ChimeraX commands (.cxc) that place a marker at each C-alpha (Angstrom):
marker #1 position 14.83,56.85,57.13 radius 0.5
marker #1 position 12.37,59.56,55.51 radius 0.5
marker #1 position 14.56,62.46,54.20 radius 0.5
marker #1 position 12.02,64.13,51.85 radius 0.5
marker #1 position 8.70,63.55,50.09 radius 0.5
marker #1 position 7.29,63.19,46.08 radius 0.5
marker #1 position 5.18,66.26,44.90 radius 0.5
marker #1 position 4.12,64.44,41.95 radius 0.5
marker #1 position 5.43,61.21,39.44 radius 0.5
marker #1 position 4.21,59.86,35.90 radius 0.5
marker #1 position 5.32,57.91,33.30 radius 0.5
marker #1 position 7.42,59.95,30.82 radius 0.5
marker #1 position 7.05,58.72,27.12 radius 0.5
marker #1 position 9.45,60.89,25.54 radius 0.5
marker #1 position 12.23,59.45,27.83 radius 0.5
marker #1 position 10.35,55.96,28.51 radius 0.5
marker #1 position 10.65,56.15,32.37 radius 0.5
marker #1 position 9.14,56.86,35.30 radius 0.5
marker #1 position 9.57,60.19,36.85 radius 0.5
marker #1 position 8.68,62.03,40.16 radius 0.5
marker #1 position 9.58,65.63,41.53 radius 0.5
marker #1 position 10.55,65.47,45.17 radius 0.5
marker #1 position 11.83,67.84,47.62 radius 0.5
marker #1 position 15.20,66.34,49.20 radius 0.5
marker #1 position 17.75,68.23,51.39 radius 0.5
marker #1 position 20.10,70.10,49.54 radius 0.5
marker #1 position 23.16,67.74,50.68 radius 0.5
marker #1 position 21.02,65.05,48.44 radius 0.5
marker #1 position 20.17,67.45,45.40 radius 0.5
marker #1 position 23.36,66.66,43.80 radius 0.5
marker #1 position 22.84,65.54,40.11 radius 0.5
marker #1 position 23.81,62.07,40.14 radius 0.5
marker #1 position 23.01,61.34,43.39 radius 0.5
marker #1 position 21.29,58.09,44.04 radius 0.5
marker #1 position 18.24,57.86,46.25 radius 0.5
marker #1 position 15.57,55.63,47.15 radius 0.5
marker #1 position 11.72,56.13,46.79 radius 0.5
marker #1 position 8.72,54.23,48.39 radius 0.5
marker #1 position 5.92,53.64,46.20 radius 0.5
marker #1 position 2.75,51.87,47.53 radius 0.5
marker #1 position 5.17,49.99,49.93 radius 0.5
marker #1 position 7.98,48.91,47.55 radius 0.5
marker #1 position 11.40,50.91,47.49 radius 0.5
marker #1 position 12.54,51.84,44.00 radius 0.5
marker #1 position 16.02,53.45,43.14 radius 0.5
marker #1 position 16.10,56.96,41.87 radius 0.5
marker #1 position 18.69,59.19,40.49 radius 0.5
marker #1 position 18.87,63.09,40.95 radius 0.5
marker #1 position 18.51,64.44,37.39 radius 0.5
marker #1 position 19.15,68.21,35.99 radius 0.5
marker #1 position 16.21,69.84,34.60 radius 0.5
marker #1 position 14.71,69.89,31.57 radius 0.5
marker #1 position 14.43,66.29,30.69 radius 0.5
marker #1 position 12.46,67.45,27.48 radius 0.5
marker #1 position 13.80,70.74,25.62 radius 0.5
marker #1 position 10.36,72.54,25.37 radius 0.5
marker #1 position 10.38,75.31,22.41 radius 0.5
marker #1 position 10.61,78.39,25.09 radius 0.5
marker #1 position 13.79,76.45,26.91 radius 0.5
marker #1 position 15.02,75.64,23.35 radius 0.5
marker #1 position 14.79,79.09,22.19 radius 0.5
marker #1 position 16.51,80.36,24.99 radius 0.5
marker #1 position 19.36,77.76,24.89 radius 0.5
marker #1 position 19.79,79.02,21.48 radius 0.5
marker #1 position 20.28,82.59,22.11 radius 0.5
marker #1 position 22.90,81.67,24.67 radius 0.5
marker #1 position 24.63,79.47,22.07 radius 0.5
marker #1 position 23.59,76.10,23.78 radius 0.5
marker #1 position 23.04,72.89,21.97 radius 0.5
marker #1 position 19.66,71.98,20.86 radius 0.5
marker #1 position 19.68,67.95,21.57 radius 0.5
marker #1 position 16.28,67.15,19.66 radius 0.5
marker link #1:1,2 radius 0.2
marker link #1:2,3 radius 0.2
marker link #1:3,4 radius 0.2
marker link #1:4,5 radius 0.2
marker link #1:5,6 radius 0.2
marker link #1:6,7 radius 0.2
marker link #1:7,8 radius 0.2
marker link #1:8,9 radius 0.2
marker link #1:9,10 radius 0.2
marker link #1:10,11 radius 0.2
marker link #1:11,12 radius 0.2
marker link #1:12,13 radius 0.2
marker link #1:13,14 radius 0.2
marker link #1:14,15 radius 0.2
marker link #1:15,16 radius 0.2
marker link #1:16,17 radius 0.2
marker link #1:17,18 radius 0.2
marker link #1:18,19 radius 0.2
marker link #1:19,20 radius 0.2
marker link #1:20,21 radius 0.2
marker link #1:21,22 radius 0.2
marker link #1:22,23 radius 0.2
marker link #1:23,24 radius 0.2
marker link #1:24,25 radius 0.2
marker link #1:25,26 radius 0.2
marker link #1:26,27 radius 0.2
marker link #1:27,28 radius 0.2
marker link #1:28,29 radius 0.2
marker link #1:29,30 radius 0.2
marker link #1:30,31 radius 0.2
marker link #1:31,32 radius 0.2
marker link #1:32,33 radius 0.2
marker link #1:33,34 radius 0.2
marker link #1:34,35 radius 0.2
marker link #1:35,36 radius 0.2
marker link #1:36,37 radius 0.2
marker link #1:37,38 radius 0.2
marker link #1:38,39 radius 0.2
marker link #1:39,40 radius 0.2
marker link #1:40,41 radius 0.2
marker link #1:41,42 radius 0.2
marker link #1:42,43 radius 0.2
marker link #1:43,44 radius 0.2
marker link #1:44,45 radius 0.2
marker link #1:45,46 radius 0.2
marker link #1:46,47 radius 0.2
marker link #1:47,48 radius 0.2
marker link #1:48,49 radius 0.2
marker link #1:49,50 radius 0.2
marker link #1:50,51 radius 0.2
marker link #1:51,52 radius 0.2
marker link #1:52,53 radius 0.2
marker link #1:53,54 radius 0.2
marker link #1:54,55 radius 0.2
marker link #1:55,56 radius 0.2
marker link #1:56,57 radius 0.2
marker link #1:57,58 radius 0.2
marker link #1:58,59 radius 0.2
marker link #1:59,60 radius 0.2
marker link #1:60,61 radius 0.2
marker link #1:61,62 radius 0.2
marker link #1:62,63 radius 0.2
marker link #1:63,64 radius 0.2
marker link #1:64,65 radius 0.2
marker link #1:65,66 radius 0.2
marker link #1:66,67 radius 0.2
marker link #1:67,68 radius 0.2
marker link #1:68,69 radius 0.2
marker link #1:69,70 radius 0.2
marker link #1:70,71 radius 0.2
marker link #1:71,72 radius 0.2
view
C-alpha cells in the first residue's frame, strides 16, 4: 500500500549511506519507524531518522549556543 512519496534521494558520502527525503503520514514519521521504499521496481527497507545528519556550521553554532554537544 502506498502511503507517501519521496521528493529526492542521493548517496551521502558523509555517512556512507543512501538517503531519501519523503512525505509520509504523521503516524509513520516517528524516529526509528521502519518503512519500505520502492526504487526502480525494487523494495528497500528504510528508517525514519532525525535531522540534521551532518552538522553544518550554522547548525553547529546554534547547538553550541544552546549548550548542545557537537558530534564532529
